[in-house]
N, C-alpha and C positions, 0 to 999 in steps of 0.2 A: 458534880455534887450540887444539890439544891439547898437553898437556905429558906426555911419556913419561919415566918414571923407571926402569923395569926394562929389562934388556938383551934379554930375549925380546920385549918389546913393540917395541923398536927394530929387531930383526932382521926381524920380520914386516912392520913398516911400511916397512923399507928397500926391499923389492921393489916395493911400491905407489908409494913416493915417486919412484922413477926415472922413472915415466911420467906421473904427474899432479901431483906436488908437489915442492917442494925443502925441504930441511931446513936450519935454521940452528942451529948448536950453540953453546951457552953452557955454561960450567962447571956441572955437576950437572943440566943440563936439555937436552932436545932439543925444539925448537919446530918444529912442522910448519906451513909456509906454502904456500898453493897456488902452483904454478909459473906462469910467464908463459903457458904453453900453455893453461892453464885460465882464467886471469884475462883475458887479451887478448880472447878471443871474448865473454866476458861483458860486458866494458867496451864492446866494439864494438856488441854487441846493444843495450845500454842507450843508447848514443849514437844509434843508428839510431832507436830508439823515440822518443827526445826530439826528434830532427829531424823525424820524421813527425808528431808532435803539435804542433810549434811553429806551423805555418801555421794550425791550427785555433784556437789561442789568439790569434794575432795577428789573424786575420780577424774574430774576434768583437769585438776592440777597434777595428779600422779600419772596420767596417761594423756600427754599432750597430743593434739591432732598431728597427723602425718605431714611432714614438709613436702613441698613439691618435688624436691630431689629424692626423698625416700619413696614417694609414689612412682617416680620415673624408674628408680632402681628396682622396685618390686616388679614393675611391668617388664623390664629387661630380663630379670631373673626368671619370671614366668614364661616369657617368650623363649628363653634358652631351653628350660627343662621341658615345657609342654611341646616345643618344637622337636625335641630329641626323642620323645616317647611316642608310642602309638597307642591310641585308645581303642580297645576292642571290648565291646560290652561295657561292664562296670569297672574293668581293670585297665591299667596302663602297662605297656610292655616296652622293654628296651634290650638291645643286644650289645654286649661288651665284646668287641671283636677279637682282641688279641687271644682270648681263651675260648671263644665261641660260647660264652655264657649268655643265656636269655633270662631276664628278670621279669617277674610279674609283681605289680604293686597295687594294693587296694587303698581307697580313701587317700589319694595323693594330695599333698599341699606343698607349697614352697615357703620356707621360712627365710626371712631376710634378717641378717645381723649387720648392723652398722658399726664401723670402727671409727672412734674419735680421731680426727685428723690432728697431726702435730703442725707446728708452725712451719717446719721444714717441708712437710707434705704440701701445705698450701702454697708455699713459695715455688714448689716444683710443679704447680698447676693442677694438683689433685683437688677436685671439688667434692667428691664423695668416694668412700671406700667401704667395702664390706664383703659379705658372703651370701650367696643364694644356695640354700640347702634343700635337697629333695627329701621330703618327709613322707612316710606312709604309715598307715595303721598296721598293716600286715604285708609281708612279702615272701616270695620264694624264688628259687632259681632252678635251672637245669643246665646240664652240660650237653652241648650239641643237640641231638634229637632224643636223648635219653629221657627217663621218667623225671617228673618234677620232684624236687626235694620237699620236705615238710614245710608247712607254713610257719613263719616266725613273726613275732611282734616287731614292729618298726620296719625301717628300711635296712635291708642287708647289703645294699649296693656299697662296695668298698670305697668309692670316690663320690660321696653325695654332695659335697660342697664345692662351688666354683667361686673364685674371687671375682668381684665386680668393682670397677673403678670408673669414675668420670674424670678424665684428664683433659684439660683445656677444651671443654665442651664436647668431647667425644667419649662415648661409652666403650670400655674395654672389658671383655669377659674372658677369663682364663688367659690373661695377658695378650689377647688378640682382639682386633676390631671385628673380625668375622671368624669366630672360634669354631673349631670342629667339635661337635658334641662328644662327650665321653661315652655316651651310648648311642646306638644307631636305631633308627626306626625299623620296624619289621612289618611283614604282611600278616594280617590277622589270620590268614589260612595256615600259618606256621604254628599257631597255638591251638591246643585241644584241651 
């Protein structure tokens, strides 16, 4: 705010005040205050900036960054599933041997689900526990060398989730340190 004491200052400022400011008169002083035409756009702009930044602040609180153990578990889950499947072209394939079923998966991803540890689990040396689940946008299967079934949404593999734990510094998948995959790799020449 500016305080104007002379009459010439008041006259010069009077022309400017009519468009951008308003004057409040007190005895012996003239106080210049920005008008609502100047203040309102500034307040509106500040409000919009705050609203735009609010989701960024909230999202960092609702979606905390991944812990090193979560990242390590994700890596182990991906190693397990991508090591068990064969990539041929854009699809992944795996054979479930007891029944000689061959599965084809499109747009594959591995979903990791963390289980909160209990005090007893921690005392037993469990550092991390959860599941690595095979996900796919679409999938289909065939028995032996017969024709492929119709495409279905999601993964139709009957055992898509494997338990993962870190116990006393060692990772255990499907209750084994060196697990046998639930599906076996195939040769790409087997699929047509």
